[in-house]
FIZA-819579 format. One record per residue (C-alpha): residue number from 1; residue in three letters; y, x, z. Coordinates in steps of 0.1 Angstrom, whole numbers, plus 5000, padded with zeros to 4 digits. Layout:
N
pos: NUM&code: Ala&v: Y&u: X&w: Z
...
REM end
This chain:
430
pos: 1&code: Unk&v: 4712&u: 4987&w: 4905
pos: 2&code: Unk&v: 4725&u: 4993&w: 4869
pos: 3&code: Unk&v: 4741&u: 4958&w: 4870
pos: 4&code: Unk&v: 4769&u: 4946&w: 4846
pos: 5&code: Unk&v: 4800&u: 4926&w: 4856
pos: 6&code: Unk&v: 4829&u: 4913&w: 4835
pos: 7&code: Unk&v: 4852&u: 4931&w: 4859
pos: 8&code: Unk&v: 4849&u: 4956&w: 4887
pos: 9&code: Unk&v: 4876&u: 4959&w: 4913
pos: 10&code: Unk&v: 4876&u: 4988&w: 4936
pos: 11&code: Unk&v: 4894&u: 4980&w: 4969
pos: 12&code: Unk&v: 4899&u: 4950&w: 4992
pos: 13&code: Unk&v: 4936&u: 4953&w: 4999
pos: 14&code: Unk&v: 4961&u: 4928&w: 4987
pos: 15&code: Unk&v: 4961&u: 4941&w: 4953
pos: 16&code: Unk&v: 4924&u: 4940&w: 4945
pos: 17&code: Unk&v: 4919&u: 4907&w: 4961
pos: 18&code: Unk&v: 4948&u: 4890&w: 4944
pos: 19&code: Unk&v: 4936&u: 4905&w: 4909
pos: 20&code: Unk&v: 4903&u: 4887&w: 4917
pos: 21&code: Unk&v: 4919&u: 4855&w: 4926
pos: 22&code: Unk&v: 4938&u: 4855&w: 4893
pos: 23&code: Unk&v: 4906&u: 4858&w: 4873
pos: 24&code: Unk&v: 4889&u: 4824&w: 4864
pos: 25&code: Unk&v: 4855&u: 4813&w: 4876
pos: 26&code: Unk&v: 4839&u: 4823&w: 4846
pos: 27&code: Unk&v: 4846&u: 4859&w: 4849
pos: 28&code: Unk&v: 4818&u: 4875&w: 4869
pos: 29&code: Unk&v: 4836&u: 4899&w: 4893
pos: 30&code: Unk&v: 4825&u: 4927&w: 4918
pos: 31&code: Unk&v: 4848&u: 4941&w: 4944
pos: 32&code: Unk&v: 4838&u: 4970&w: 4964
pos: 33&code: Unk&v: 4851&u: 4983&w: 4997
pos: 34&code: Unk&v: 4847&u: 5017&w: 5011
pos: 35&code: Unk&v: 4844&u: 5003&w: 5046
pos: 36&code: Unk&v: 4847&u: 4969&w: 5059
pos: 37&code: Unk&v: 4864&u: 4944&w: 5035
pos: 38&code: Unk&v: 4891&u: 4940&w: 5062
pos: 39&code: Unk&v: 4898&u: 4976&w: 5066
pos: 40&code: Unk&v: 4924&u: 4982&w: 5039
pos: 41&code: Unk&v: 4959&u: 4995&w: 5047
pos: 42&code: Unk&v: 4973&u: 4959&w: 5035
pos: 43&code: Unk&v: 4960&u: 4945&w: 5066
pos: 44&code: Unk&v: 4982&u: 4970&w: 5086
pos: 45&code: Unk&v: 5016&u: 4960&w: 5070
pos: 46&code: Unk&v: 5038&u: 4947&w: 5096
pos: 47&code: Unk&v: 5073&u: 4941&w: 5086
pos: 48&code: Unk&v: 5069&u: 4915&w: 5056
pos: 49&code: Unk&v: 5073&u: 4907&w: 5020
pos: 50&code: Unk&v: 5105&u: 4906&w: 4999
pos: 51&code: Unk&v: 5117&u: 4877&w: 4979
pos: 52&code: Unk&v: 5148&u: 4871&w: 4957
pos: 53&code: Unk&v: 5172&u: 4848&w: 4977
pos: 54&code: Unk&v: 5188&u: 4831&w: 4949
pos: 55&code: Unk&v: 5204&u: 4844&w: 4916
pos: 56&code: Unk&v: 5233&u: 4856&w: 4936
pos: 57&code: Unk&v: 5209&u: 4882&w: 4954
pos: 58&code: Unk&v: 5194&u: 4897&w: 4922
pos: 59&code: Unk&v: 5222&u: 4925&w: 4918
pos: 60&code: Unk&v: 5220&u: 4934&w: 4953
pos: 61&code: Unk&v: 5182&u: 4935&w: 4955
pos: 62&code: Unk&v: 5178&u: 4955&w: 4925
pos: 63&code: Unk&v: 5207&u: 4980&w: 4938
pos: 64&code: Unk&v: 5190&u: 4981&w: 4970
pos: 65&code: Unk&v: 5156&u: 4991&w: 4955
pos: 66&code: Unk&v: 5171&u: 5016&w: 4930
pos: 67&code: Unk&v: 5192&u: 5032&w: 4956
pos: 68&code: Unk&v: 5163&u: 5037&w: 4980
pos: 69&code: Unk&v: 5143&u: 5051&w: 4951
pos: 70&code: Unk&v: 5171&u: 5077&w: 4944
pos: 71&code: Unk&v: 5176&u: 5059&w: 4911
pos: 72&code: Unk&v: 5143&u: 5074&w: 4897
pos: 73&code: Unk&v: 5128&u: 5038&w: 4895
pos: 74&code: Unk&v: 5116&u: 5022&w: 4862
pos: 75&code: Unk&v: 5144&u: 4996&w: 4858
pos: 76&code: Unk&v: 5121&u: 4974&w: 4839
pos: 77&code: Unk&v: 5094&u: 4974&w: 4865
pos: 78&code: Unk&v: 5119&u: 4968&w: 4892
pos: 79&code: Unk&v: 5134&u: 4937&w: 4873
pos: 80&code: Unk&v: 5098&u: 4925&w: 4867
pos: 81&code: Unk&v: 5089&u: 4927&w: 4902
pos: 82&code: Unk&v: 5120&u: 4910&w: 4916
pos: 83&code: Unk&v: 5118&u: 4881&w: 4888
pos: 84&code: Unk&v: 5083&u: 4876&w: 4897
pos: 85&code: Unk&v: 5088&u: 4872&w: 4935
pos: 86&code: Unk&v: 5095&u: 4835&w: 4938
pos: 87&code: Unk&v: 5065&u: 4826&w: 4920
pos: 88&code: Unk&v: 5043&u: 4851&w: 4940
pos: 89&code: Unk&v: 5057&u: 4836&w: 4973
pos: 90&code: Unk&v: 5051&u: 4799&w: 4961
pos: 91&code: Unk&v: 5014&u: 4808&w: 4955
pos: 92&code: Unk&v: 5010&u: 4824&w: 4988
pos: 93&code: Unk&v: 5022&u: 4795&w: 5005
pos: 94&code: Unk&v: 5002&u: 4772&w: 4983
pos: 95&code: Unk&v: 4971&u: 4794&w: 4994
pos: 96&code: Unk&v: 4981&u: 4790&w: 5031
pos: 97&code: Unk&v: 5000&u: 4820&w: 5042
pos: 98&code: Unk&v: 5020&u: 4810&w: 5072
pos: 99&code: Unk&v: 5054&u: 4825&w: 5068
pos: 100&code: Unk&v: 5081&u: 4821&w: 5096
pos: 101&code: Unk&v: 5102&u: 4790&w: 5094
pos: 102&code: Unk&v: 5136&u: 4782&w: 5110
pos: 103&code: Unk&v: 5144&u: 4753&w: 5132
pos: 104&code: Unk&v: 5145&u: 4730&w: 5100
pos: 105&code: Unk&v: 5114&u: 4740&w: 5085
pos: 106&code: Unk&v: 5130&u: 4764&w: 5059
pos: 107&code: Unk&v: 5114&u: 4798&w: 5052
pos: 108&code: Unk&v: 5130&u: 4823&w: 5076
pos: 109&code: Unk&v: 5142&u: 4858&w: 5066
pos: 110&code: Unk&v: 5145&u: 4891&w: 5084
pos: 111&code: Unk&v: 5165&u: 4922&w: 5074
pos: 112&code: Unk&v: 5150&u: 4959&w: 5073
pos: 113&code: Unk&v: 5165&u: 4994&w: 5065
pos: 114&code: Unk&v: 5184&u: 4999&w: 5034
pos: 115&code: Unk&v: 5185&u: 4962&w: 5024
pos: 116&code: Unk&v: 5220&u: 4947&w: 5020
pos: 117&code: Unk&v: 5210&u: 4912&w: 5034
pos: 118&code: Unk&v: 5180&u: 4894&w: 5050
pos: 119&code: Unk&v: 5155&u: 4888&w: 5022
pos: 120&code: Unk&v: 5120&u: 4896&w: 5040
pos: 121&code: Unk&v: 5097&u: 4871&w: 5047
pos: 122&code: Unk&v: 5072&u: 4876&w: 5077
pos: 123&code: Unk&v: 5047&u: 4863&w: 5099
pos: 124&code: Unk&v: 5053&u: 4876&w: 5135
pos: 125&code: Unk&v: 5047&u: 4914&w: 5132
pos: 126&code: Unk&v: 5015&u: 4911&w: 5112
pos: 127&code: Unk&v: 5025&u: 4899&w: 5079
pos: 128&code: Unk&v: 4999&u: 4921&w: 5060
pos: 129&code: Unk&v: 4973&u: 4908&w: 5080
pos: 130&code: Unk&v: 4982&u: 4871&w: 5075
pos: 131&code: Unk&v: 4987&u: 4877&w: 5036
pos: 132&code: Unk&v: 4955&u: 4897&w: 5031
pos: 133&code: Unk&v: 4930&u: 4877&w: 5053
pos: 134&code: Unk&v: 4943&u: 4847&w: 5035
pos: 135&code: Unk&v: 4935&u: 4862&w: 5002
pos: 136&code: Unk&v: 4902&u: 4876&w: 5015
pos: 137&code: Unk&v: 4892&u: 4843&w: 5027
pos: 138&code: Unk&v: 4900&u: 4828&w: 4992
pos: 139&code: Unk&v: 4879&u: 4854&w: 4974
pos: 140&code: Unk&v: 4851&u: 4848&w: 4997
pos: 141&code: Unk&v: 4850&u: 4811&w: 4986
pos: 142&code: Unk&v: 4846&u: 4821&w: 4949
pos: 143&code: Unk&v: 4811&u: 4820&w: 4937
pos: 144&code: Unk&v: 4818&u: 4843&w: 4907
pos: 145&code: Unk&v: 4828&u: 4871&w: 4930
pos: 146&code: Unk&v: 4806&u: 4895&w: 4949
pos: 147&code: Unk&v: 4818&u: 4919&w: 4977
pos: 148&code: Unk&v: 4800&u: 4950&w: 4984
pos: 149&code: Unk&v: 4812&u: 4966&w: 5018
pos: 150&code: Unk&v: 4805&u: 5002&w: 5028
pos: 151&code: Unk&v: 4804&u: 5011&w: 4991
pos: 152&code: Unk&v: 4822&u: 5043&w: 4976
pos: 153&code: Unk&v: 4833&u: 5049&w: 4942
pos: 154&code: Unk&v: 4824&u: 5084&w: 4935
pos: 155&code: Unk&v: 4831&u: 5085&w: 4898
pos: 156&code: Unk&v: 4838&u: 5066&w: 4865
pos: 157&code: Unk&v: 4815&u: 5059&w: 4836
pos: 158&code: Unk&v: 4835&u: 5073&w: 4807
pos: 159&code: Unk&v: 4829&u: 5080&w: 4770
pos: 160&code: Unk&v: 4855&u: 5087&w: 4744
pos: 161&code: Unk&v: 4883&u: 5080&w: 4769
pos: 162&code: Unk&v: 4869&u: 5044&w: 4774
pos: 163&code: Unk&v: 4858&u: 5033&w: 4810
pos: 164&code: Unk&v: 4824&u: 5015&w: 4811
pos: 165&code: Unk&v: 4819&u: 5013&w: 4849
pos: 166&code: Unk&v: 4817&u: 5032&w: 4881
pos: 167&code: Unk&v: 4792&u: 5053&w: 4899
pos: 168&code: Unk&v: 4788&u: 5044&w: 4935
pos: 169&code: Unk&v: 4775&u: 5057&w: 4968
pos: 170&code: Unk&v: 4763&u: 5034&w: 4997
pos: 171&code: Unk&v: 4765&u: 5042&w: 5033
pos: 172&code: Unk&v: 4730&u: 5060&w: 5031
pos: 173&code: Unk&v: 4743&u: 5081&w: 5005
pos: 174&code: Unk&v: 4723&u: 5065&w: 4977
pos: 175&code: Unk&v: 4740&u: 5068&w: 4942
pos: 176&code: Unk&v: 4739&u: 5039&w: 4917
pos: 177&code: Unk&v: 4756&u: 5029&w: 4886
pos: 178&code: Unk&v: 4776&u: 4996&w: 4878
pos: 179&code: Unk&v: 4788&u: 4987&w: 4842
pos: 180&code: Unk&v: 4818&u: 4966&w: 4832
pos: 181&code: Unk&v: 4843&u: 4968&w: 4803
pos: 182&code: Unk&v: 4870&u: 4963&w: 4828
pos: 183&code: Unk&v: 4875&u: 4985&w: 4859
pos: 184&code: Unk&v: 4906&u: 4979&w: 4882
pos: 185&code: Unk&v: 4914&u: 5005&w: 4908
pos: 186&code: Unk&v: 4931&u: 4993&w: 4937
pos: 187&code: Unk&v: 4918&u: 5015&w: 4964
pos: 188&code: Unk&v: 4951&u: 5025&w: 4983
pos: 189&code: Unk&v: 4970&u: 5057&w: 4988
pos: 190&code: Unk&v: 4961&u: 5091&w: 5003
pos: 191&code: Unk&v: 4970&u: 5089&w: 5040
pos: 192&code: Unk&v: 4935&u: 5099&w: 5052
pos: 193&code: Unk&v: 4944&u: 5135&w: 5040
pos: 194&code: Unk&v: 4972&u: 5136&w: 5067
pos: 195&code: Unk&v: 4969&u: 5147&w: 5103
pos: 196&code: Unk&v: 4996&u: 5122&w: 5113
pos: 197&code: Unk&v: 4996&u: 5089&w: 5092
pos: 198&code: Unk&v: 4997&u: 5051&w: 5097
pos: 199&code: Unk&v: 4969&u: 5047&w: 5072
pos: 200&code: Unk&v: 4933&u: 5042&w: 5078
pos: 201&code: Unk&v: 4916&u: 5076&w: 5078
pos: 202&code: Unk&v: 4890&u: 5067&w: 5051
pos: 203&code: Unk&v: 4918&u: 5060&w: 5026
pos: 204&code: Unk&v: 4917&u: 5095&w: 5010
pos: 205&code: Unk&v: 4929&u: 5092&w: 4975
pos: 206&code: Unk&v: 4895&u: 5093&w: 4960
pos: 207&code: Unk&v: 4907&u: 5075&w: 4926
pos: 208&code: Unk&v: 4933&u: 5101&w: 4922
pos: 209&code: Unk&v: 4908&u: 5129&w: 4923
pos: 210&code: Unk&v: 4886&u: 5111&w: 4899
pos: 211&code: Unk&v: 4915&u: 5105&w: 4876
pos: 212&code: Unk&v: 4924&u: 5141&w: 4875
pos: 213&code: Unk&v: 4887&u: 5148&w: 4867
pos: 214&code: Unk&v: 4888&u: 5126&w: 4836
pos: 215&code: Unk&v: 4924&u: 5137&w: 4824
pos: 216&code: Unk&v: 4937&u: 5102&w: 4831
pos: 217&code: Unk&v: 4976&u: 5102&w: 4834
pos: 218&code: Unk&v: 4990&u: 5106&w: 4869
pos: 219&code: Unk&v: 5026&u: 5109&w: 4881
pos: 220&code: Unk&v: 5048&u: 5120&w: 4911
pos: 221&code: Unk&v: 5018&u: 5129&w: 4933
pos: 222&code: Unk&v: 5043&u: 5147&w: 4956
pos: 223&code: Unk&v: 5062&u: 5114&w: 4961
pos: 224&code: Unk&v: 5048&u: 5110&w: 4998
pos: 225&code: Unk&v: 5068&u: 5085&w: 5020
pos: 226&code: Unk&v: 5074&u: 5094&w: 5058
pos: 227&code: Unk&v: 5079&u: 5064&w: 5079
pos: 228&code: Unk&v: 5105&u: 5073&w: 5105
pos: 229&code: Unk&v: 5092&u: 5054&w: 5137
pos: 230&code: Unk&v: 5056&u: 5054&w: 5145
pos: 231&code: Unk&v: 5047&u: 5053&w: 5183
pos: 232&code: Unk&v: 5042&u: 5088&w: 5197
pos: 233&code: Unk&v: 5009&u: 5097&w: 5211
pos: 234&code: Unk&v: 4989&u: 5127&w: 5220
pos: 235&code: Unk&v: 4957&u: 5109&w: 5211
pos: 236&code: Unk&v: 4940&u: 5116&w: 5179
pos: 237&code: Unk&v: 4938&u: 5092&w: 5150
pos: 238&code: Unk&v: 4959&u: 5068&w: 5132
pos: 239&code: Unk&v: 4996&u: 5064&w: 5142
pos: 240&code: Unk&v: 5007&u: 5029&w: 5153
pos: 241&code: Unk&v: 5036&u: 5018&w: 5132
pos: 242&code: Unk&v: 5067&u: 5006&w: 5148
pos: 243&code: Unk&v: 5080&u: 4981&w: 5120
pos: 244&code: Unk&v: 5112&u: 4986&w: 5102
pos: 245&code: Unk&v: 5122&u: 4950&w: 5108
pos: 246&code: Unk&v: 5125&u: 4960&w: 5145
pos: 247&code: Unk&v: 5156&u: 4982&w: 5136
pos: 248&code: Unk&v: 5166&u: 4955&w: 5112
pos: 249&code: Unk&v: 5168&u: 4930&w: 5140
pos: 250&code: Unk&v: 5188&u: 4955&w: 5161
pos: 251&code: Unk&v: 5167&u: 4981&w: 5179
pos: 252&code: Unk&v: 5187&u: 5016&w: 5185
pos: 253&code: Unk&v: 5175&u: 5051&w: 5183
pos: 254&code: Unk&v: 5185&u: 5075&w: 5211
pos: 255&code: Unk&v: 5184&u: 5112&w: 5217
pos: 256&code: Unk&v: 5169&u: 5128&w: 5249
pos: 257&code: Unk&v: 5202&u: 5120&w: 5266
pos: 258&code: Unk&v: 5201&u: 5083&w: 5258
pos: 259&code: Unk&v: 5229&u: 5086&w: 5230
pos: 260&code: Unk&v: 5227&u: 5071&w: 5195
pos: 261&code: Unk&v: 5226&u: 5099&w: 5169
pos: 262&code: Unk&v: 5224&u: 5081&w: 5136
pos: 263&code: Unk&v: 5224&u: 5048&w: 5115
pos: 264&code: Unk&v: 5191&u: 5031&w: 5122
pos: 265&code: Unk&v: 5193&u: 5012&w: 5089
pos: 266&code: Unk&v: 5193&u: 5042&w: 5065
pos: 267&code: Unk&v: 5165&u: 5044&w: 5038
pos: 268&code: Unk&v: 5133&u: 5058&w: 5053
pos: 269&code: Unk&v: 5134&u: 5093&w: 5039
pos: 270&code: Unk&v: 5172&u: 5100&w: 5051
pos: 271&code: Unk&v: 5163&u: 5084&w: 5086
pos: 272&code: Unk&v: 5133&u: 5106&w: 5089
pos: 273&code: Unk&v: 5153&u: 5137&w: 5082
pos: 274&code: Unk&v: 5179&u: 5126&w: 5109
pos: 275&code: Unk&v: 5152&u: 5121&w: 5134
pos: 276&code: Unk&v: 5135&u: 5155&w: 5126
pos: 277&code: Unk&v: 5168&u: 5171&w: 5129
pos: 278&code: Unk&v: 5175&u: 5156&w: 5163
pos: 279&code: Unk&v: 5140&u: 5165&w: 5176
pos: 280&code: Unk&v: 5148&u: 5201&w: 5165
pos: 281&code: Unk&v: 5181&u: 5199&w: 5181
pos: 282&code: Unk&v: 5167&u: 5185&w: 5215
pos: 283&code: Unk&v: 5134&u: 5206&w: 5214
pos: 284&code: Unk&v: 5115&u: 5174&w: 5219
pos: 285&code: Unk&v: 5085&u: 5160&w: 5201
pos: 286&code: Unk&v: 5099&u: 5123&w: 5195
pos: 287&code: Unk&v: 5131&u: 5104&w: 5200
pos: 288&code: Unk&v: 5136&u: 5072&w: 5217
pos: 289&code: Unk&v: 5137&u: 5035&w: 5201
pos: 290&code: Unk&v: 5153&u: 5007&w: 5223
pos: 291&code: Unk&v: 5139&u: 4972&w: 5215
pos: 292&code: Unk&v: 5158&u: 4956&w: 5244
pos: 293&code: Unk&v: 5190&u: 4947&w: 5224
pos: 294&code: Unk&v: 5169&u: 4923&w: 5205
pos: 295&code: Unk&v: 5162&u: 4900&w: 5236
pos: 296&code: Unk&v: 5132&u: 4890&w: 5252
pos: 297&code: Unk&v: 5124&u: 4857&w: 5230
pos: 298&code: Unk&v: 5128&u: 4876&w: 5196
pos: 299&code: Unk&v: 5105&u: 4906&w: 5210
pos: 300&code: Unk&v: 5077&u: 4880&w: 5222
pos: 301&code: Unk&v: 5079&u: 4859&w: 5191
pos: 302&code: Unk&v: 5086&u: 4881&w: 5163
pos: 303&code: Unk&v: 5070&u: 4914&w: 5175
pos: 304&code: Unk&v: 5040&u: 4903&w: 5198
pos: 305&code: Unk&v: 5016&u: 4928&w: 5184
pos: 306&code: Unk&v: 5040&u: 4958&w: 5189
pos: 307&code: Unk&v: 5048&u: 4945&w: 5225
pos: 308&code: Unk&v: 5013&u: 4943&w: 5235
pos: 309&code: Unk&v: 5003&u: 4976&w: 5217
pos: 310&code: Unk&v: 5031&u: 4994&w: 5236
pos: 311&code: Unk&v: 5019&u: 4978&w: 5269
pos: 312&code: Unk&v: 4985&u: 4994&w: 5262
pos: 313&code: Unk&v: 5001&u: 5027&w: 5258
pos: 314&code: Unk&v: 5021&u: 5023&w: 5291
pos: 315&code: Unk&v: 5056&u: 5011&w: 5278
pos: 316&code: Unk&v: 5071&u: 4978&w: 5284
pos: 317&code: Unk&v: 5096&u: 4975&w: 5257
pos: 318&code: Unk&v: 5114&u: 4947&w: 5276
pos: 319&code: Unk&v: 5123&u: 4972&w: 5301
pos: 320&code: Unk&v: 5124&u: 5006&w: 5286
pos: 321&code: Unk&v: 5127&u: 5024&w: 5251
pos: 322&code: Unk&v: 5095&u: 5040&w: 5236
pos: 323&code: Unk&v: 5089&u: 5074&w: 5219
pos: 324&code: Unk&v: 5088&u: 5074&w: 5184
pos: 325&code: Unk&v: 5082&u: 5101&w: 5157
pos: 326&code: Unk&v: 5079&u: 5100&w: 5118
pos: 327&code: Unk&v: 5045&u: 5099&w: 5103
pos: 328&code: Unk&v: 5030&u: 5098&w: 5067
pos: 329&code: Unk&v: 5032&u: 5061&w: 5057
pos: 330&code: Unk&v: 5032&u: 5055&w: 5019
pos: 331&code: Unk&v: 5024&u: 5070&w: 4984
pos: 332&code: Unk&v: 5049&u: 5063&w: 4957
pos: 333&code: Unk&v: 5031&u: 5085&w: 4931
pos: 334&code: Unk&v: 4997&u: 5077&w: 4915
pos: 335&code: Unk&v: 4977&u: 5068&w: 4886
pos: 336&code: Unk&v: 5004&u: 5061&w: 4858
pos: 337&code: Unk&v: 5003&u: 5026&w: 4845
pos: 338&code: Unk&v: 5024&u: 5004&w: 4822
pos: 339&code: Unk&v: 5039&u: 4969&w: 4830
pos: 340&code: Unk&v: 5004&u: 4954&w: 4826
pos: 341&code: Unk&v: 4989&u: 4980&w: 4850
pos: 342&code: Unk&v: 4970&u: 4997&w: 4822
pos: 343&code: Unk&v: 4962&u: 5032&w: 4827
pos: 344&code: Unk&v: 4960&u: 5059&w: 4799
pos: 345&code: Unk&v: 4922&u: 5052&w: 4796
pos: 346&code: Unk&v: 4911&u: 5021&w: 4779
pos: 347&code: Unk&v: 4893&u: 4995&w: 4801
pos: 348&code: Unk&v: 4909&u: 5009&w: 4832
pos: 349&code: Unk&v: 4935&u: 4994&w: 4853
pos: 350&code: Unk&v: 4952&u: 5005&w: 4885
pos: 351&code: Unk&v: 4973&u: 4985&w: 4909
pos: 352&code: Unk&v: 4988&u: 4987&w: 4943
pos: 353&code: Unk&v: 4993&u: 5019&w: 4962
pos: 354&code: Unk&v: 4968&u: 5037&w: 4939
pos: 355&code: Unk&v: 4989&u: 5032&w: 4909
pos: 356&code: Unk&v: 5025&u: 5045&w: 4898
pos: 357&code: Unk&v: 5044&u: 5019&w: 4878
pos: 358&code: Unk&v: 5078&u: 5032&w: 4886
pos: 359&code: Unk&v: 5090&u: 5004&w: 4909
pos: 360&code: Unk&v: 5095&u: 5024&w: 4938
pos: 361&code: Unk&v: 5110&u: 5056&w: 4924
pos: 362&code: Unk&v: 5112&u: 5086&w: 4949
pos: 363&code: Unk&v: 5112&u: 5064&w: 4979
pos: 364&code: Unk&v: 5100&u: 5028&w: 4986
pos: 365&code: Unk&v: 5123&u: 5004&w: 4998
pos: 366&code: Unk&v: 5109&u: 4986&w: 5029
pos: 367&code: Unk&v: 5088&u: 4954&w: 5023
pos: 368&code: Unk&v: 5085&u: 4959&w: 4986
pos: 369&code: Unk&v: 5050&u: 4971&w: 4989
pos: 370&code: Unk&v: 5031&u: 4938&w: 4993
pos: 371&code: Unk&v: 5053&u: 4923&w: 4967
pos: 372&code: Unk&v: 5048&u: 4951&w: 4941
pos: 373&code: Unk&v: 5010&u: 4949&w: 4948
pos: 374&code: Unk&v: 5007&u: 4914&w: 4941
pos: 375&code: Unk&v: 5028&u: 4911&w: 4909
pos: 376&code: Unk&v: 5012&u: 4941&w: 4892
pos: 377&code: Unk&v: 4976&u: 4929&w: 4903
pos: 378&code: Unk&v: 4984&u: 4896&w: 4887
pos: 379&code: Unk&v: 4996&u: 4914&w: 4855
pos: 380&code: Unk&v: 4961&u: 4933&w: 4855
pos: 381&code: Unk&v: 4943&u: 4901&w: 4856
pos: 382&code: Unk&v: 4965&u: 4885&w: 4829
pos: 383&code: Unk&v: 4960&u: 4917&w: 4807
pos: 384&code: Unk&v: 4921&u: 4914&w: 4812
pos: 385&code: Unk&v: 4921&u: 4878&w: 4802
pos: 386&code: Unk&v: 4949&u: 4876&w: 4775
pos: 387&code: Unk&v: 4956&u: 4913&w: 4763
pos: 388&code: Unk&v: 4945&u: 4928&w: 4731
pos: 389&code: Unk&v: 4912&u: 4940&w: 4744
pos: 390&code: Unk&v: 4895&u: 4973&w: 4736
pos: 391&code: Unk&v: 4862&u: 4985&w: 4722
pos: 392&code: Unk&v: 4832&u: 4984&w: 4748
pos: 393&code: Unk&v: 4824&u: 5019&w: 4762
pos: 394&code: Unk&v: 4795&u: 5035&w: 4743
pos: 395&code: Unk&v: 4783&u: 5052&w: 4775
pos: 396&code: Unk&v: 4746&u: 5053&w: 4782
pos: 397&code: Unk&v: 4726&u: 5059&w: 4814
pos: 398&code: Unk&v: 4744&u: 5081&w: 4837
pos: 399&code: Unk&v: 4725&u: 5111&w: 4854
pos: 400&code: Unk&v: 4727&u: 5107&w: 4893
pos: 401&code: Unk&v: 4716&u: 5143&w: 4897
pos: 402&code: Unk&v: 4749&u: 5158&w: 4888
pos: 403&code: Unk&v: 4766&u: 5148&w: 4919
pos: 404&code: Unk&v: 4764&u: 5170&w: 4950
pos: 405&code: Unk&v: 4759&u: 5158&w: 4985
pos: 406&code: Unk&v: 4786&u: 5136&w: 5001
pos: 407&code: Unk&v: 4804&u: 5163&w: 5021
pos: 408&code: Unk&v: 4807&u: 5187&w: 4993
pos: 409&code: Unk&v: 4817&u: 5159&w: 4968
pos: 410&code: Unk&v: 4845&u: 5147&w: 4990
pos: 411&code: Unk&v: 4855&u: 5183&w: 5000
pos: 412&code: Unk&v: 4860&u: 5189&w: 4962
pos: 413&code: Unk&v: 4879&u: 5157&w: 4957
pos: 414&code: Unk&v: 4904&u: 5164&w: 4987
pos: 415&code: Unk&v: 4909&u: 5200&w: 4974
pos: 416&code: Unk&v: 4918&u: 5188&w: 4937
pos: 417&code: Unk&v: 4944&u: 5162&w: 4951
pos: 418&code: Unk&v: 4960&u: 5187&w: 4974
pos: 419&code: Unk&v: 4962&u: 5212&w: 4948
pos: 420&code: Unk&v: 4977&u: 5187&w: 4924
pos: 421&code: Unk&v: 5003&u: 5176&w: 4949
pos: 422&code: Unk&v: 5014&u: 5213&w: 4957
pos: 423&code: Unk&v: 5015&u: 5220&w: 4919
pos: 424&code: Unk&v: 5037&u: 5191&w: 4913
pos: 425&code: Unk&v: 5059&u: 5203&w: 4941
pos: 426&code: Unk&v: 5063&u: 5236&w: 4926
pos: 427&code: Unk&v: 5071&u: 5222&w: 4893
pos: 428&code: Unk&v: 5101&u: 5202&w: 4910
pos: 429&code: Unk&v: 5114&u: 5232&w: 4928
pos: 430&code: Unk&v: 5111&u: 5257&w: 4899
REM end
């Protein structure tokens, strides 16, 4: 292949797609996806996307985000995200995203755990799919953007700490190189490394391993978020999320005796700890979540996807509680970036769950993920267009013979990530 583009974006989630949409038509752009373009974790997001509800909400929204993050958040990044939320939402609506409306046609809001008030926009219980599919449809209409599916980044093209492109592998294990002076990593988290996760299994943190290989700064790789409520199942594979907004709308958690045992609207990490403690006390593999207090109309209009999925698993949420258990959900650490999504390597950007800009601190506030991804994807696009720039990478041809077979390569990457996570855990406890 050995082609050259103005910008290469790795990942077809909300961050990667929004970055592409914020680049003008004169910018020749390539987006690659490890699987199909609609198989990113952004499509799985259920709850919604936060929006600042007027100036009188700023202090509370800021405080909620900081408290959930155990005050390890970067205050400048939090401020930037919150202040950008209204323009992001206006743009999404203009692009055709169908957020829920009240009886008078105004945007409707729901509440989730650790939020002091309702400030979350939603589309039924498939908000991520609504937003990301809209963005994907928009990208597919752009003549300057090429999407390569079933294509995996296996390395960066680097010389003198300047990025000049990527090395890719297709689904037939053929290796090729693509050159660009601007590369954006937007390829998600690392849920595929875990046995129980709400993520797609192919999201395995490849970009993190590649960053470690090239001594690109990373941060907080041990900050792994556990979602407190996923549908319990003995079947192998991805765990089905029971949205935070279900509890925000009034669902209750019960122990094995049918008694409430905790505050359902705690931050995710604290609620997960409470559920684990109750499971240990009860000698059970799950606790019960009761959606019946929401009422039939709310369940069927706000949570139709959850209702249907539970029916498929043999549970009618209109008539009975469902078994839920915590599972890996989100990654707060990642490749360290500044407020323009620049990494420590010239020409290389990162946004979305791959990156760590400090917004989330040690624990992400519910429904901040989509907003954060979009805000900092836009920042990456702006810096590519209007930033100070950098010298082009002097890298020449890349030898394809230095890479082992797929199984060995990704086993090595997996090992490097897990070693780095364990190392950071040990540093924190030392």
